[in-house]
C-alpha positions as CSV (number, residue, x, y, z in Angstrom):
1,M,-6.8,3.2,43.3
2,T,-9.6,5.2,41.9
3,E,-11.9,3.1,39.4
4,Q,-11.5,3.7,35.7
5,P,-14.4,5.9,34.4
6,D,-16.6,3.8,31.6
7,L,-15.3,6.2,28.7
8,I,-17.9,4.4,26.4
9,A,-20.9,4.6,28.7
10,Q,-20.2,8.1,29.2
11,A,-19.7,8.6,25.2
12,P,-22.9,10.0,23.2
13,A,-24.4,6.8,21.8
14,W,-23.4,7.7,17.7
15,R,-19.4,7.2,19.1
16,A,-20.5,4.8,21.7
17,E,-21.4,2.3,19.1
18,P,-20.3,3.4,15.6
19,Y,-21.2,0.2,14.3
20,R,-24.9,1.6,14.0
21,I,-23.7,3.9,11.6
22,F,-21.1,2.3,10.1
23,F,-22.8,-1.5,8.8
24,P,-25.8,0.2,6.7
25,L,-23.1,2.7,5.2
26,G,-21.3,-0.3,4.3
27,M,-24.6,-2.0,2.6
28,L,-25.2,1.3,0.7
29,L,-22.1,1.1,-0.6
30,A,-22.1,-2.5,-1.5
31,W,-25.2,-1.9,-3.6
32,A,-23.2,1.5,-5.2
33,G,-20.3,-1.0,-6.4
34,I,-22.6,-4.1,-7.2
35,A,-26.1,-2.3,-8.5
36,H,-24.5,-1.0,-11.6
37,W,-22.7,-4.7,-12.9
38,L,-26.9,-5.6,-12.5
39,I,-27.7,-2.7,-14.8
40,W,-25.1,-3.3,-17.2
41,S,-26.4,-6.9,-17.8
42,L,-29.7,-5.5,-18.3
43,G,-28.6,-2.8,-21.2
44,G,-29.0,-0.1,-19.3
45,L,-25.5,0.5,-19.3
46,E,-23.0,0.5,-22.4
47,E,-20.0,-0.4,-20.1
48,Y,-19.3,-1.7,-17.1
49,H,-16.4,0.3,-14.7
50,S,-14.5,-2.3,-13.3
51,V,-12.1,-0.1,-11.3
52,F,-14.9,1.5,-9.8
53,H,-16.3,-1.8,-9.1
54,S,-13.4,-2.6,-6.9
55,I,-12.9,0.4,-5.2
56,A,-16.2,0.6,-4.0
57,Q,-16.3,-2.9,-2.6
58,I,-12.9,-2.5,-1.1
59,Q,-12.6,1.0,0.1
60,G,-16.3,1.4,0.4
61,F,-18.4,-1.8,1.7
62,L,-15.7,-3.5,3.2
63,M,-13.8,-0.6,4.6
64,C,-16.8,0.6,6.5
65,F,-17.3,-2.4,7.8
66,A,-13.9,-2.9,9.3
67,V,-13.8,1.1,10.6
68,G,-17.2,0.0,12.3
69,F,-15.4,-2.8,13.8
70,L,-12.2,-1.2,14.6
71,F,-14.2,2.1,16.4
72,T,-16.2,-0.2,18.3
73,A,-14.1,-3.4,19.4
74,I,-11.0,-1.6,20.0
75,P,-12.1,1.0,22.8
76,R,-14.1,-2.2,24.6
77,R,-11.0,-5.0,24.7
78,T,-8.8,-1.9,26.1
79,Q,-11.4,0.0,28.1
80,T,-9.8,3.3,26.0
81,A,-11.8,6.2,24.7
82,P,-14.4,5.5,21.8
83,P,-13.3,7.6,18.7
84,R,-14.0,11.2,18.8
85,A,-16.2,13.2,16.3
86,W,-13.8,14.3,14.1
87,Q,-12.9,10.6,13.6
88,M,-16.3,9.7,13.1
89,W,-17.1,11.9,10.9
90,V,-13.6,11.1,8.7
91,G,-14.8,7.3,8.6
92,I,-18.4,8.0,7.5
93,L,-17.7,10.6,4.7
94,A,-13.9,9.0,3.4
95,P,-15.4,5.9,2.4
96,V,-18.4,7.8,0.5
97,A,-16.4,10.6,-1.0
98,T,-13.2,7.6,-2.3
99,T,-16.6,6.1,-4.2
100,A,-18.5,8.9,-5.4
101,L,-15.2,10.2,-6.9
102,A,-14.4,6.5,-8.7
103,W,-17.9,6.5,-10.2
104,F,-16.6,9.8,-12.2
105,G,-13.8,8.5,-12.9
106,M,-11.3,10.7,-10.5
107,F,-9.5,7.3,-10.0
108,D,-6.2,9.0,-8.1
109,K,-8.3,11.9,-6.6
110,S,-10.6,9.0,-5.1
111,Q,-7.5,8.3,-2.9
112,Y,-7.3,11.5,-1.2
113,P,-10.2,10.5,1.2
114,W,-8.9,7.2,1.7
115,L,-5.4,8.9,2.8
116,I,-6.8,10.6,5.2
117,L,-9.3,7.9,6.4
118,F,-5.6,5.8,6.8
119,F,-4.0,8.2,9.2
120,T,-6.9,8.5,11.4
121,L,-7.3,4.7,11.7
122,L,-3.5,4.4,12.2
123,F,-3.5,7.4,15.0
124,F,-7.0,5.8,16.8
125,S,-5.2,2.2,17.1
126,L,-2.1,3.2,18.1
127,S,-3.2,5.6,20.7
128,R,-5.5,3.2,22.5
129,F,-3.3,0.4,21.8
130,R,-0.3,2.4,23.8
131,D,-2.4,4.4,26.0
132,P,-0.9,3.8,29.4
133,K,-4.3,3.9,30.7
134,A,-5.8,1.4,29.1
135,G,-7.4,-1.7,31.2
136,R,-6.4,-4.2,29.0
137,K,-3.9,-5.1,25.8
138,A,-4.8,-6.0,22.5
139,P,-3.8,-9.7,21.4
140,D,-0.9,-10.0,19.6
141,S,-2.1,-10.9,16.4
142,F,-3.8,-7.1,16.4
143,I,-0.2,-6.5,15.3
144,W,-1.9,-6.8,12.3
145,V,-3.9,-3.9,12.0
146,P,-1.3,-1.4,11.3
147,I,0.3,-3.7,9.0
148,S,-2.8,-4.1,7.4
149,L,-3.1,-0.2,7.1
150,F,0.1,0.1,5.5
151,F,-0.3,-2.3,3.0
152,G,-3.4,0.0,2.1
153,L,-0.9,3.1,2.1
154,A,1.8,1.4,-0.1
155,G,-0.9,0.2,-2.7
156,T,-1.9,4.0,-3.1
157,A,1.9,5.3,-3.1
158,L,2.5,2.5,-5.9
159,F,-0.6,3.9,-7.9
160,A,0.8,7.3,-7.5
161,L,3.9,6.5,-8.8
162,Y,2.6,4.9,-11.2
163,G,0.9,7.8,-12.5
164,I,3.8,9.9,-12.3
165,L,6.4,8.0,-14.1
166,I,4.1,6.7,-17.6
167,K,3.0,10.9,-17.2
168,H,7.1,11.2,-17.4
169,E,6.9,8.8,-20.4
170,K,4.9,10.3,-22.2
171,D,6.2,13.8,-21.8
172,L,9.4,12.8,-23.2
173,D,7.5,11.0,-26.5
174,P,4.0,12.5,-26.8
175,M,3.3,10.6,-29.3
176,A,4.6,7.0,-28.3
177,T,2.4,4.3,-26.9
178,L,3.1,4.1,-23.1
179,S,5.1,1.0,-22.1
180,Q,4.8,-1.7,-19.8
181,H,7.7,-0.9,-18.2
182,Y,5.9,0.0,-14.8
183,A,3.2,-2.2,-15.0
184,H,4.4,-4.3,-12.4
185,I,4.2,-1.2,-10.0
186,H,0.5,-0.6,-10.9
187,E,0.2,-4.3,-10.2
188,L,1.8,-4.4,-7.0
189,G,-0.3,-1.6,-5.6
190,N,-3.9,-3.0,-6.3
191,V,-2.7,-6.3,-4.9
192,L,-1.4,-4.3,-1.5
193,L,-4.7,-2.4,-1.6
194,L,-7.4,-5.2,-2.6
195,Q,-6.1,-8.2,-1.3
196,G,-3.0,-7.7,1.4
197,M,-4.9,-5.0,3.3
198,F,-7.9,-7.2,4.1
199,L,-6.0,-10.7,4.3
200,G,-3.8,-8.7,7.2
201,F,-7.3,-7.0,9.0
202,I,-8.8,-10.9,9.1
203,V,-5.5,-12.8,10.5
204,G,-5.2,-9.8,12.9
205,V,-8.2,-8.9,14.0
206,G,-9.6,-12.8,13.7
207,G,-7.6,-14.1,15.6
208,M,-9.5,-12.1,18.6
209,V,-12.8,-12.5,17.2
210,L,-12.9,-16.0,15.0
211,P,-12.3,-18.3,18.1
212,L,-14.1,-15.9,20.7
213,L,-17.8,-16.1,18.5
214,T,-17.4,-19.7,17.2
215,V,-16.2,-21.4,20.5
216,G,-16.2,-18.7,22.8
217,D,-12.3,-18.8,23.4
218,S,-10.9,-14.9,24.4
219,P,-7.3,-15.4,23.3
220,P,-4.8,-13.7,26.2
221,D,-3.4,-10.3,26.1
222,S,0.3,-9.0,24.5
223,T,2.8,-9.0,27.0
224,K,6.2,-7.7,27.2
225,S,7.4,-12.0,26.7
226,S,5.2,-12.8,24.0
227,W,7.8,-10.3,22.0
228,W,8.4,-13.3,20.0
229,V,5.2,-14.0,19.1
230,R,4.8,-10.5,17.5
231,G,8.0,-11.4,15.5
232,L,6.4,-14.4,14.0
233,H,3.6,-12.4,12.8
234,L,6.0,-9.7,11.6
235,L,8.0,-12.4,9.7
236,A,4.4,-13.6,8.4
237,A,4.0,-10.7,7.1
238,L,6.7,-10.2,5.0
239,A,6.0,-13.6,3.5
240,L,2.6,-12.3,2.7
241,L,4.2,-9.2,0.8
242,G,6.7,-11.9,-1.1
243,T,4.2,-13.7,-2.4
244,M,2.6,-10.4,-4.0
245,F,5.9,-9.5,-5.9
246,L,6.1,-13.0,-6.8
247,E,2.8,-12.6,-8.5
248,V,3.7,-9.6,-10.3
249,W,7.1,-7.8,-10.5
250,D,9.8,-8.1,-13.1
251,F,12.8,-9.3,-11.5
252,G,14.3,-8.7,-14.8
253,E,16.2,-11.2,-17.1
254,R,18.3,-13.0,-14.6
255,P,17.1,-13.6,-11.2
256,H,18.0,-15.9,-8.5
257,I,17.5,-19.4,-9.6
258,L,14.9,-19.5,-5.8
259,I,12.8,-16.7,-7.7
260,R,13.0,-18.1,-11.0
261,T,11.7,-21.4,-9.7
262,L,8.7,-19.5,-7.2
263,Q,7.8,-16.6,-9.9
264,G,4.4,-17.0,-11.5
265,R,1.2,-16.1,-10.4
266,S,-0.1,-20.1,-9.7
267,T,2.9,-20.3,-7.6
268,A,2.0,-17.0,-5.7
269,Y,-1.5,-17.5,-5.2
270,L,-0.3,-21.2,-3.7
271,L,1.8,-20.1,-1.3
272,R,-0.2,-17.6,-0.3
273,G,-3.2,-19.7,0.2
274,L,-1.3,-22.0,2.9
275,L,0.1,-19.2,4.7
276,V,-3.2,-17.8,5.1
277,L,-4.4,-21.2,5.9
278,I,-1.7,-21.6,8.7
279,L,-2.3,-18.4,9.9
280,L,-5.9,-18.7,10.5
281,L,-5.5,-22.6,11.8
282,A,-2.9,-20.9,14.5
283,T,-4.3,-17.8,15.5
284,A,-8.1,-18.1,14.8
285,K,-8.4,-22.0,15.4
286,I,-10.7,-22.6,12.6
287,W,-9.8,-26.2,12.8
288,R,-12.2,-26.3,15.5
289,L,-16.1,-26.8,14.6
290,P,-18.9,-23.9,15.8
291,R,-19.8,-25.0,19.3
292,K,-21.8,-21.9,20.5
293,E,-25.5,-21.6,19.4
294,G,-26.0,-19.2,16.7
295,R,-26.1,-20.5,12.2
296,H,-24.2,-17.2,11.5
297,R,-21.3,-18.6,13.5
298,W,-21.1,-21.6,10.8
299,L,-21.0,-18.7,8.2
300,I,-18.0,-17.0,10.2
301,W,-16.0,-20.6,10.1
302,L,-17.3,-21.4,6.6
303,S,-15.8,-17.8,5.1
304,A,-12.2,-18.3,7.2
305,W,-11.6,-21.4,5.3
306,A,-13.2,-20.0,1.7
307,I,-10.2,-17.3,1.9
308,P,-6.8,-19.8,1.6
309,A,-9.7,-22.3,-0.1
310,G,-10.1,-19.5,-3.0
311,Y,-6.2,-18.9,-3.2
312,L,-5.7,-22.9,-3.7
313,I,-8.6,-22.9,-6.3
314,G,-7.0,-19.8,-8.3
315,A,-3.1,-21.3,-8.3
316,A,-5.5,-24.9,-9.7
317,L,-7.2,-22.8,-12.0
318,G,-3.7,-21.3,-13.8
319,T,-5.1,-18.4,-16.2
320,N,-8.7,-18.7,-15.1
321,Y,-7.0,-17.3,-11.4
322,Q,-9.8,-14.7,-11.0
323,A,-12.5,-18.0,-10.5
324,G,-10.7,-18.4,-7.1
325,L,-10.3,-14.8,-6.1
326,H,-13.7,-14.2,-6.4
327,I,-14.4,-17.3,-3.4
328,V,-11.8,-15.0,-1.7
329,F,-13.5,-11.6,-2.4
330,I,-17.6,-13.0,-2.3
331,A,-17.1,-16.5,-0.1
332,G,-14.5,-15.6,2.2
333,F,-14.7,-11.4,2.7
334,A,-18.1,-10.8,2.6
335,L,-19.4,-13.4,3.8
336,M,-16.9,-12.8,6.7
337,V,-17.8,-9.1,7.0
338,F,-21.6,-9.8,7.0
339,S,-21.6,-12.7,9.6
340,V,-19.6,-10.7,11.9
341,G,-21.3,-7.8,11.3
342,L,-24.5,-9.1,12.3
343,H,-23.1,-10.8,15.6
344,V,-21.7,-7.3,16.7
345,S,-25.4,-5.5,15.8
346,L,-27.3,-8.1,17.8
347,A,-24.7,-8.6,20.4
348,H,-24.5,-5.2,21.5
349,G,-27.5,-4.0,19.8
350,G,-29.7,-5.5,23.6
351,R,-31.0,-8.7,21.2
352,P,-28.8,-11.6,22.9
353,E,-31.9,-13.6,22.2
354,L,-31.6,-13.2,18.6
355,V,-27.9,-14.1,18.4
356,S,-28.8,-17.9,19.6
357,A,-32.1,-17.9,17.7
358,K,-32.8,-20.2,14.2
359,N,-33.4,-17.4,12.2
360,W,-34.2,-17.8,9.0
361,Q,-32.6,-14.8,7.4
362,V,-29.2,-16.5,7.9
363,P,-28.9,-19.1,6.0
364,V,-30.9,-17.2,3.2
365,Y,-28.4,-14.5,2.9
366,G,-25.7,-17.2,3.6
367,G,-26.5,-19.5,0.7
368,L,-27.4,-16.5,-1.7
369,I,-23.1,-15.7,-1.2
370,L,-22.5,-18.5,-1.7
371,L,-24.1,-18.7,-4.6
372,A,-23.4,-15.9,-6.1
373,A,-19.5,-16.6,-5.7
374,G,-20.4,-19.9,-7.6
375,I,-21.9,-18.3,-10.2
376,R,-19.6,-15.4,-10.5
377,M,-16.5,-18.1,-11.0
378,L,-18.5,-18.9,-14.6
379,R,-17.7,-15.4,-15.7
380,H,-14.0,-16.5,-16.4
381,L,-14.6,-20.4,-16.6
382,E,-17.9,-19.8,-19.2
383,P,-16.9,-15.7,-20.7
384,A,-19.3,-16.4,-23.4
385,D,-22.4,-15.8,-21.5
386,M,-20.7,-12.9,-19.2
387,K,-23.3,-10.8,-18.8
388,L,-25.7,-13.4,-17.5
389,W,-23.2,-15.0,-15.0
390,I,-22.4,-11.2,-13.7
391,G,-26.0,-10.1,-13.6
392,L,-26.8,-13.4,-11.9
393,S,-24.8,-12.8,-9.5
394,A,-25.2,-9.5,-9.1
395,S,-29.0,-10.4,-8.2
396,L,-28.2,-12.8,-5.9
397,F,-25.8,-10.7,-3.9
398,L,-28.2,-7.8,-3.8
399,I,-31.3,-9.9,-2.3
400,A,-28.6,-11.4,0.1
401,T,-28.3,-7.6,1.7
402,V,-31.5,-7.4,1.7
403,A,-32.3,-10.7,4.0
404,W,-28.9,-9.5,5.8
405,T,-30.9,-6.2,6.8
406,N,-34.3,-7.3,7.3
407,L,-32.5,-9.2,10.4
408,W,-30.4,-6.3,11.4
409,L,-33.1,-4.1,11.8
410,K,-34.1,-6.1,14.7
411,S,-31.4,-5.3,16.7
412,L,-32.5,-1.3,16.4
413,V,-36.3,-2.6,18.1
414,K,-35.6,-3.6,21.7
415,P,-38.1,-6.4,23.2
416,D,-40.8,-6.0,24.5
417,P,-40.8,-6.4,28.6
418,S,-41.8,-9.2,30.4
419,P,-45.5,-8.7,31.4
420,P,-45.9,-8.9,35.1
421,E,-46.9,-12.2,36.1
């Protein structure tokens, strides 16, 4: 039997190690999405751009880390070819274009690059998962990767549908004030894109990455006999989607008694938090404390717990639910991509000694991000000091990126060879 060639080793460095491009690009887009909050809080801008902030953080910053990780991890897990040059360019340009268009208020047009990126990632993922020459199969939890992408696509489609409907309503009566009849369509799209997509990524990819990085366990490959496991993941995805409908959808004046009982944001957050907690306990084994050396592993573990905790806190806070939601986004999503991205950069960058070292940068950026999340909560709990809380939170987050980058840069420098004895 002929041995399979190492397609990654044969590829140019920028395609063999995509994370080297996407992770720093993600940090730059994080600055784009966060720095304007700081400038606004200092009086440099007349108004803040909350929609731009959301797009820059989710479809810019976080998406760059997701693309960089998927382009790096999937070929290594499946022993297939790295991304092609055109796929790399789509991955690089799409988040930048989406963020730039959103800054200029062209929110509809900002989704066009995202749609191109969606189909690129979907084609890339499925072609590697289904490649008959693949050396290994992905774990069962990776079924969440296409599910997550479809959550994002559905969110974008609902945004487009909302735009069409309100335009039609305005065309019928140009003097009318736009009704709220279609608000639930926009809100569902918002939840799918800004929350559902990355929740799916974390459950799916986290099912392989979190136990591997925290305790050294690698999940088994998917097999034909494990179809029922994938079926359970599909049911969980439908349940997650159901919590989003319960949160925002208008079920009419006489919904079923069960829907009437469960409907509402607090109940939806409670159910979503419990569902995500169960999934992370089952797939990522977060009930186990980190056993491998490396301070960043504790931050990975902590960020996984922060996600369901944020939803449960949001459910308890009622109308101040956004305070809990910022725990999900900052202490959960952001801290996790920082820490996983750092591990990938150091481990694959030829600096394994830095993975287990007691790096001062790790507790610094971790503590600053957690503090930023706590202060950002005060924006909703103490709204009278809105500029203070937002400005302080943004400052801490940006300083955290500097500490992270300081350690990440060391992955680019090869250690000096040992002197001859």
